C-alpha positions, 0 to 999 in steps of 0.5 A: 706855351699856353699855361692853363690853371682852373680853366683860365689862361694865365700867360702866353710864352713865345720864348720857345719859338724865338730861342730856336731862331737865335740858336740857328744864327749862332750855329751858322756863324760858328759853322761857316768860316766865311761868316766870321767877320766883325759885324757878324760877331755882333750879330752872333753875340746879339743872338746869344743874348736874345737866346738867353732871354728865351731861357730866362723869360719863361722862368720870370713868366711862370712867377706870375701864375697866381693860381699856382701858389706853390710856384708863385710863392717860391719865385716871389721870394725876394731873394729869388725874384731879385736874381730873375729880374736882374738877369732879365733886365741885364739881358735886355740892356745887353740886347739894346746895346748890341743894336747900338754897336751894330749901328756904330759899325755900319756908321763907320763903314759908310762915313769912314770906309777907308778906316773901317778895316783899321777901326773895326777888327776882330780884336776891337770887336771882341773888346766891344762885345765884352764891354757890352756884356760886363756893363749890362750885367754890372749896371743891372746888379748895381740897380736891382740887387742892392734895392730893398722893396718897401713892402713884402714881395708876393709876386715877382712882377717888376711893376709891383716891386720897384718905384717910379725912379727905378722905372725912369732909370731903366727907360733912360738906360735901356730905351732912350739912350740906345734909341737916340744914338741909333736914330742920330746915326741912322739919319746921318747914314741915310743922308750920306748913302743918299748922296753917294747913290746920287753921285754914283748914279750921275757918274754911271749915267754920264759914262755908260748912259745906262738908265737902268743902273741908275734906277737900280742904285736908287732902288737899293737906296730906298730898300736901305731906307725902308730897312732902317725905318723897320729897325727903329720902328720895331724897337720903338713899337716893342717898348712903347706899350711896356712904358705906358703899362709901367707908368700906369701900374706904378702911378695909379691911385689904387695900390696895388694896381690891378690890371687885366692879365691879357694886357700884362701878357700882351705888353710883355710879349710885344717887348720880348718879341723885339728879341725874336726879330732882331737877328732876323732883321739884321742877319736876314738882310745879308745875302751870305747869311740867307744862303748859308742858313737856307743850305743848312736847313735844306741839308738838315731837312733832307737828313731828317726826312729822306723820304721827301728828298727830291731826286733827280729824274732819270731819263728813259731810253727814248729820251736818251736816243733823242738826245744822242740823235740831236747831238749827232745832227748838230755835229754833222751840220757843222762842217756842211754849214761851214762849207756852204759859207766858204763857197758863198764867200768865194 
């Protein structure tokens, strides 16, 4: 959404685009019983967290509208701003640790495959998801609702309210710890998966002698490596500009530090776009998820636009006659060919 005031572009809001995508993933898991598995529960919970970000983020974004004072002053009130900032950061923390939980689940599946169904159950998954939500909301409440700013709050901007210590705490909890855990686990996952792929390829080459199967295993292993790189790359690239922006804004010599509004909008969009691509990277690589979503979208499209529905072609009378004559010819030739073959053998 482009919000214009006095012919100036104030902010850009991509939330409505990725909120719908996350909602599709949640509805897909709820609708299809085949998808109700522990790993998919994490993906659905991640989609809920990112969907809520798509609702709360526009409110936080509207509070930056300096040209619309009746809005910015009300949302800039510290009692209101405190709740908005607290919830935005709590949802972001929860989103990061959902990624960690999914990574841990995959780590168990690769490293301890025989214990996977013992450790990763519906009950343990429900407990883990509850812990993520409680800790993310609780840590955000402790950090931000008990804080009182040193100067009056005019605009509800994180970088204009909190000191460097809060930024460092936020980055450690929300970025460095999740990134370090995911990186360490994914490195081990990639190494073990590569070893397993080589062993399986050697066994199949020795037993079957099929070079194509070996190439297929290596190709799948490379695809998994690319996927891991994509996940970590998106997470890092989404957060790096915001880190630089926060530290520059808080530590610059001229306080309050003024920055270009397009730069502010860009770094925020990059950060929150991480929430839009999360579920598509995780759910999109699962074949069953893709099939279900594609089938549901096709069914919905056909109901909404029945005029464009593709109808099966009806065969004409000439085509039906040709098919029937071909079938009769095949039926007649069968016994004749069998007779000729019998005579030849005798």
